[in-house]
C-alpha positions in Angstrom: 47.7 85.6 135.7 49.3 89.0 135.8 49.6 88.8 139.6 51.7 85.6 139.2 53.9 87.3 136.6 54.3 90.3 139.0 55.4 88.0 141.8 57.8 86.2 139.6 59.4 89.4 138.4 59.7 90.8 141.9 61.4 87.6 142.8 64.0 88.1 140.1 64.5 91.7 141.4 65.0 90.3 144.9 67.8 87.9 143.8 69.4 90.7 141.7 69.4 93.1 144.6 70.3 90.6 147.3 73.1 89.2 145.2 74.6 92.7 144.8 73.8 94.0 148.3 77.5 94.1 149.4 78.0 96.9 146.8 74.9 99.1 147.4 74.2 98.2 151.1 77.6 97.6 152.6 79.2 100.5 150.8 81.9 98.5 149.0 82.1 101.0 146.1 84.7 99.3 143.9 82.4 96.3 143.4 80.5 98.4 140.8 83.4 97.9 138.4 82.3 94.3 138.0 80.2 93.6 134.9 78.1 91.1 137.1 77.2 93.8 139.6 76.2 96.3 136.9 74.1 93.9 134.9 72.3 92.4 137.9 71.5 95.8 139.4 70.2 97.1 136.1 68.1 93.9 135.7 66.8 94.2 139.2 65.5 97.8 138.6 64.0 96.7 135.3 62.2 93.8 137.0 60.8 96.1 139.6 59.4 98.2 136.8 58.1 95.2 134.9 56.6 93.6 138.1 54.8 96.8 139.0 53.5 97.2 135.5 52.2 93.6 135.6 50.6 94.2 139.0 48.9 97.5 138.0 48.3 96.6 134.4 50.6 99.5 133.4 53.2 100.2 130.7 55.9 97.6 130.5 59.6 98.4 129.8 60.5 99.0 126.1 61.2 95.8 124.1 64.7 97.1 123.3 65.6 97.6 127.0 64.1 94.3 128.1 66.0 92.4 125.3 69.2 94.2 126.1 69.3 93.3 129.7 68.1 89.8 129.0 71.1 89.4 126.7 73.6 90.8 129.1 72.4 88.8 132.1 72.7 85.7 129.9 76.3 86.8 129.0 77.0 87.3 132.7 75.9 83.7 133.4 77.8 82.2 130.5 81.0 84.0 131.2 80.9 82.9 134.8 80.2 79.3 133.9 82.6 78.9 131.0 85.5 81.3 131.8 85.6 82.5 135.4 84.1 79.5 137.2 81.4 79.6 139.8 83.2 78.4 142.9 83.8 81.4 145.1 83.7 81.0 148.9 84.4 84.8 149.2 80.8 85.6 148.3 78.3 86.2 151.1 75.3 84.1 152.0 71.8 85.4 151.8 69.0 83.1 153.1 71.4 80.2 152.8 72.3 80.9 149.1 75.6 82.2 148.0 75.3 85.6 146.3 77.6 84.3 143.5 74.9 81.8 142.5 72.2 84.4 142.8 73.9 86.7 140.3 75.5 84.1 138.0 73.0 81.3 137.9 69.6 82.1 139.4 69.0 85.5 137.8 70.1 84.5 134.3 67.9 81.4 134.3 64.9 83.3 135.7 65.4 86.1 133.2 65.4 83.7 130.3 62.2 82.0 131.6 60.6 85.4 132.0 61.5 86.3 128.4 60.1 83.1 127.0 56.9 82.8 129.0 55.9 86.3 130.0 57.0 88.6 127.2 55.0 89.2 124.0 57.2 88.2 121.1 58.2 89.4 117.6 58.8 92.8 118.9 62.5 93.0 118.3 63.8 94.9 115.3 66.7 93.6 113.3 69.0 96.5 114.3 68.5 95.7 118.0 71.2 93.0 117.6 73.7 95.8 116.8 72.5 98.5 119.2 72.5 96.1 122.1 76.3 96.0 121.8 76.5 99.6 122.8 76.8 98.8 126.5 79.9 96.7 126.3 82.2 99.5 124.9 80.8 101.9 127.5 81.6 99.4 130.2 85.1 98.9 128.9 85.7 102.7 128.6 84.6 103.0 132.3 87.0 100.2 133.4 90.0 101.6 131.4 89.5 105.2 132.4 89.0 104.3 136.0 92.2 102.2 135.9 94.2 105.0 134.3 93.0 107.5 136.9 93.2 105.2 140.0 95.7 102.4 139.0 95.8 100.9 142.5 92.1 101.2 143.4 91.2 97.5 143.2 88.9 95.5 143.5 91.3 92.7 142.7 94.2 91.5 144.9 97.1 94.0 145.2 95.0 96.9 144.2 94.7 95.7 140.5 91.9 97.9 139.1 90.9 95.4 136.3 88.1 93.2 137.4 88.7 90.4 134.8 91.9 89.0 133.4 90.7 89.1 129.8 90.4 92.9 130.0 93.5 93.5 132.1 95.4 96.0 130.0 98.4 96.0 132.4 99.1 92.4 131.7 97.8 91.9 128.2 98.9 95.1 126.4 96.8 96.9 123.8 97.3 94.2 121.1 95.9 91.3 123.0 93.2 93.5 124.7 92.0 94.5 121.2 91.8 90.9 120.2 89.8 90.0 123.3 87.4 92.9 122.9 86.8 91.9 119.3 86.2 88.3 120.3 83.7 89.5 123.0 81.8 91.7 120.5 81.5 88.9 118.0 80.3 86.5 120.7 77.8 89.0 122.0 76.6 89.7 118.5 76.0 86.0 117.9 74.1 85.7 121.3 72.1 88.8 120.4 71.2 87.2 117.1 70.1 84.0 118.8 67.9 86.0 121.1 66.4 87.9 118.1 65.7 84.7 116.3 64.1 83.1 119.3 61.9 86.2 119.6 60.9 85.8 115.9 60.2 82.0 116.2 58.0 82.2 119.3 54.3 83.2 118.9 53.5 87.0 119.3 51.5 86.2 122.5 52.4 83.4 124.9 49.6 81.5 126.7 50.4 83.5 129.8 50.5 86.9 128.2 47.2 86.3 126.4 45.4 85.0 129.5 
């Protein structure tokens, strides 16, 4: 069964890397400012690790890291579906599939399935729900500092350095940006708590991990 798990995890990694290939293969550097590209690339590398560990019966990624990236790839999918929208003809095709669907739909769904079926459960500690939030402020700091240093660097139209409207300091101002950040952190905390509770409810060993 571990060979099946390895293949599945390598497939997740393939979609993560294929979906972000225009940033790391085509040399479009400013694409890395997108939350989607960062989370998918990180998940892809993690799944290569997890897949190799499954194949070789080696050490799996730490529970904290696996849970953190599972949480943020779910956030990536939900934000795209509920706020940004999934219709984007500007994304490239890979094997007949738009990269937007790879990084916003396929990888989040596959990561959730992987978490439920292949991961041992009841490993998360209560404080993970808080420490998982660390990445988002780091990401915001990166976006804001980059925008301050290179205010016309893109990747948005007209050279706008802010990748998403809800963190566009130039249009929102500090007051509304602070409100938006607080709303995001509260939402992310709730989603992290849901992930923690699911981990607690599921049996320590799934049928697949115990086989």
